[in-house]
N, C-alpha and C positions, 0 to 999 in steps of 0.2 A: 190609741193613747194608752201607755202602760201605767201600772200603779205608781211607779216612782215618779213619773211626770205629774200625775194627779196630786200626789203629796206635795211636790215642789210648788205647783201652782197655789195649792191651798195655803201653804205657809207663807208665800209671797203676799197673797191677799190679806192674810191675817196681820202681817207686819204693816201693810199699807193702811189698814184701818186704824192703826195707832201711830201713823207717821207724824212728821214734824209740824202738824197743824196746817191750817189753810194757807196755801201759797199763791194759788191762782185767783187773784183779785182783780177788780176793774182798774186798778192803778198800774198794772203790769204793762210796761212799754217795750222794753227789750230784755233779753236774758240769754243765758247759756245753760245747757244741760249736758251731762255725760251719761252714757248708756252702754249696756253690755251684759254679758253673762258668761258663765263657764259651766259645762255639763260633761260628765263622764259616767256611763252606765249603759244598761240594756236599752235597746230600741224596740219598736213595736213588732219587729220580725224576729222569729225564733232563732236563737243561736247567734244573733248579731249584737255587736258591742260598738257603741258610738262614743266619739269624743268631739266636742266643739267648743269654740270660744268666739266671742264677738265683742268688739269695743269700738266706741266712736263718740262723737259729740254732735250737738244740735244747737244751732243759733236761732233764737226766737227774735222776731222783730215786728213792730206794729201790732203787738198783742196777739193777733190771730195767725201769723205766718211763721214758717221756719224752714231752714234748709239744714241737712245733716249729711254726714258721711260716716260709714262704718267699715271695719275690716272683719271679715268672716272666715273662719276656718272650720272644716268639718272632716272627720275621718270615720269611716264605717268598716268594721272587720267582721268577717264571717268564716267559720270553719264548720264543715259538715261532719256529723258524727254517725257511726254505724255501730250496730251490735257486734261485738267481737266474739271469737270462739270461746273466750273465757266467761262470757255472760254479761259483760258491762260495755257501756257505750264509750267509744274513743274516736278520735279524729281519723278519718279514712284517707287523708292526703288531699282532699279538695278544700281549697280556700279562695277567698276573694277579698280584696281590699280596695276601697274607694277613697280618694281624696278630692276635696272640692274647696277652693278658696277664691275669694272675690272681694271687690269693693262694691259697696252699696251706696248710691247717692239718692237722696230723696228730698221732695218738697212736701210740706203739710200745711193744711188749712184747718185751723181748730175752730170748732163750733162752741164758743164760750158760753157757759152757763154759770160759771163761778161756784160750781159745786165742789167742795173740797175732795170728793171721792170719785169724780167722773169728769173726764175731758175728752170727748169725742172728736175725731178728726177724719179727714179724707187725705189719701196719701198717693202721690205719684212718685214712682221709683224706678231705678235701673240698676242692674247688676253687671259687672264686668270682671271676668276672671277666667280660670282654667280648672280642669278636672283631670284626674289620673286614675286609672284602674288597672289592677293586676288580677289575674285569674289563673288558677291551675285546677284541673279536673283529675284527681288521682284515681278515679274509678272508670274512666272512659270518657269519650267526647259526647256529653249529653246536652251542653248548653252552647248556643250560638253567641259566645262572648270571647273577644280577643284575650290572649294572655297579657299583653301589654298595650295599653291604649291611652291616648292623651288628646285632649281638645280644648280649644278656647271657645268662650261663649259670651254672648250679650243677651240680657233679658230686660224687657220693658213691661211695665204693668201699673195697675192701679189697685188700691186697697182702702179699706175703712178700718179704723181702730179706735182705741181709747187709752188714755192714762187712767189708772186707778190708784189713787193716793194723793199726797200733797206735795211737799217738798221732795219726798222720796216715794217711789212706788213702782208699779208694774206697767209696762207698755205692751199691749196686745193688738195685733192687727191680722187681717186675712183679706185675700183678694185673688186676682188672676194675673198671670204673666205670659208673655210670648217669648220663647226662646229661640235664638239663632246660634248655631254651633258650627265651628270650623275645626276639622280633624287635623291634628299636628302630626300624629304618628299612630301606627297600629292598623286596625282593619279599615280598608279604604272605602268604607260605606259613605254614601251621600246622605247627610242628616237634613231632613226637611224641617222647617220651622214648626214648632209645636207649642200648644198651650199647656201651662202648668198652674197648679194651685199654689198660692203663696200663703204661708202661715208663719207667724213670728211672735215670740214671747221674749221680752227684755226686761231688765231692771233699769231704772233711771234715777238720776239725782239732779235736781235743780241747783246748780252751783251759785248763781246770783241772778238778780233781776234789777233792771233800771226802771224807776217809776217815772210817771209824768211829772214834770216840774211843778205844776200846780198842785200836785198831791204829795210831793215829797216833804 
C-alpha cells in the first residue's frame, strides 16, 4: 500500500470520527445507503498509474440484513523507462494498459452492537464483468503477454468487513474469491479457475432509515 492510499484512509477515518452522530440504533428497521469512491494516482507497483471509480446502493432490511449492487471500473497504465544516451530516464516504447469493469452483487449480515463507530458484518458477493489488456514490448519479446487480450469473468467469494462512522463513514472489507474466466479474443490460452484476494474500501452515506412503528 503506497503513501497516498495511507493518507486517504487516515483522512476518511478522521472524518468518520466526527460524522453525523449515532445513526445505527436499535430502532433501525429498514433503510437505504449509497456507497462509492473515485481514485486517480500511483499504485503500489513502480511506474504504474491507476484510475478507478465505483458507485452503488445498499438496501437494509430487518435491521441486520442487506443486499447491494455496485458498478466498478478500474484502469491501470504502465510505461517502462530506460536510461537514455543523454543521461536521463525516458519511455523506451514498452507499455501496458489494463481495463477491468464489472457489476458487484452482495448480501451482508450485520453483527449489531449499536456502537456509533463500528458495524462489523459478513459478506457474500459475486462479480460479473470483463477485462481488456493491451501490451507492446518496444525492446524485444520479454514477456508472455498478448498484445491485445479480452475476457469475461465471474467471481464468487466471502468476506468480512465493517462500517466505521455513523450516518456517513468508511466501509472496509477483505476476503477471498474464486475466479472463472472465458477468453473472448487474444491469446487462446485455457484459464483454469483460481483463488484471488478480495480487498475493498468505500465511502458510504445512510440516506434514510425506517424505524419500528412502536419506536417511531
